[in-house]
C-alpha positions in Angstrom: -4.7 12.6 6.6 -8.2 10.8 5.6 -7.5 8.7 4.4 -10.4 9.6 1.2 -7.7 12.2 0.0 -5.6 9.5 -0.4 -7.0 7.1 -2.3 -9.3 6.4 -4.6 -10.6 4.3 -7.2 -7.3 5.1 -9.9 -5.6 4.2 -7.2 -6.7 0.8 -6.4 -6.9 -3.0 -8.0 -8.8 -5.7 -7.3 -6.6 -9.2 -8.9 -3.4 -8.2 -8.8 -1.1 -11.1 -10.1 2.2 -11.0 -7.7 4.1 -14.4 -6.9 6.8 -12.7 -4.3 7.8 -8.8 -2.6 9.9 -7.6 -5.6 5.9 -7.9 -7.7 3.9 -6.7 -5.4 5.8 -4.0 -5.3 6.8 -3.5 -8.4 3.2 -3.1 -9.0 2.6 -1.2 -6.6 4.9 1.5 -7.7 3.1 0.8 -11.8 -0.2 1.8 -10.0 1.2 5.2 -8.9 3.2 5.4 -12.2 0.1 5.1 -13.8 -2.1 7.8 -11.8 0.4 10.5 -12.9 1.9 10.7 -9.2 5.8 10.0 -9.4 8.5 12.2 -10.3 10.5 9.3 -11.1 9.3 6.0 -10.3 12.6 4.5 -10.4 13.9 6.7 -6.8 10.1 5.5 -6.0 11.1 1.9 -6.4 14.4 2.4 -5.0 12.8 4.1 -1.4 10.1 1.2 -0.9 13.0 -1.4 -1.7 15.7 0.7 1.1 12.8 0.4 3.4 12.1 -2.9 3.5 15.8 -3.9 3.2 16.0 -2.4 7.2 12.3 -4.6 8.4 9.6 -6.2 6.5 6.5 -3.5 6.2 4.0 -7.4 6.7 2.0 -6.5 9.2 -0.3 -8.8 11.0 -3.7 -10.3 9.6 -2.5 -10.9 5.5 -1.6 -7.2 5.5 1.6 -5.0 4.4 2.0 -1.5 3.7 5.0 -1.4 2.4 6.2 2.6 2.3 9.2 4.9 1.5 10.8 8.6 1.8 11.8 9.9 -1.5 12.1 13.5 -3.4 10.1 10.8 -6.4 6.8 13.0 -4.9 5.0 16.2 -3.8 3.2 15.5 -1.1 2.4 12.0 0.5 0.5 9.7 -2.2 -1.2 6.0 -1.6 -2.1 2.9 -3.6 -4.2 -0.1 -2.4 -4.2 -3.8 -4.0 -5.6 -6.7 -3.2 -3.6 -9.6 -4.8 -5.3 -13.5 -6.5 -2.3 -15.4 -4.1 -1.8 -14.8 -1.0 2.5 -13.3 -1.3 5.3 -14.1 2.0 5.5 -10.6 2.9 7.9 -11.9 5.7 4.6 -10.4 8.1 5.3 -10.3 11.5 2.8 -13.0 11.8 4.6 -15.4 9.5 1.7 -15.1 7.5 1.3 -14.2 3.7 -0.4 -11.2 2.8 -3.2 -10.3 0.4 -4.0 -7.1 1.3 -1.3 -4.2 0.8 -1.4 0.1 1.1 1.4 1.4 -0.2 2.3 4.9 0.7 5.5 7.3 -0.5 5.7 10.9 0.8 9.1 13.7 0.4 11.8 14.0 2.9 11.2 16.7 5.1 7.6 16.1 5.6 6.9 13.2 8.7 3.6 14.2 9.9 1.3 13.1 7.0 3.1 10.1 6.6 3.2 8.9 10.2 -0.7 10.3 10.3 -1.8 7.6 7.7 0.4 4.5 9.0 -1.6 4.8 12.4 -5.1 5.5 10.4 -4.1 2.6 8.5 -3.3 0.3 11.4 -6.3 1.3 13.4 -9.2 0.3 9.9 -7.5 -3.0 9.6 -8.2 -4.5 13.1 -11.7 -4.9 11.9 -11.4 -8.2 10.6 -14.7 -7.8 8.8 -13.7 -4.9 7.5 -10.8 -7.4 6.3 -12.6 -10.1 4.8 -14.7 -7.7 2.8 -11.5 -5.8 1.4 -10.8 -9.2 0.0 -14.8 -9.4 -1.0 -14.1 -6.6 -3.5 -14.3 -7.5 -7.0 -13.9 -4.2 -8.5 -11.1 -0.5 -8.0 -14.2 1.9 -7.0 -15.8 -0.6 -4.3 -12.2 -1.4 -3.0 -10.7 1.9 -2.7 -14.4 2.7 -0.6 -13.8 0.9 1.7 -10.7 1.5 2.4 -11.8 5.0 2.6 -14.0 4.1 5.7 
């Protein structure tokens, strides 16, 4: 699963306003819904919240990767957003997050989902890349940076 096939300008947002974890998740679901990638918005949201209830998807270095498995999508879909202000996402390092990548995939397709999560984790190991992503001014610039 290559990031450039899962993310585009229409599934990216800079300067997203969100005060808390639920607002971030709602904003990310909105991006996917506006892009026409969800068959059932409520089911998609429920899948992400169910996964988040098991364990936070806030990783470290200001990044969170909320995700879920749902029949609300036919294949893996993803979006990326950078928030204006840091949001507490119960990250492993205790720091708030500003970079969010959400992915949803069908319950019966495990491989692409795991590969996508692994690629995202690798992408954000580079502090220079994280800084550039935080400075992105447009959705197109953000998508281009994340695509590699």
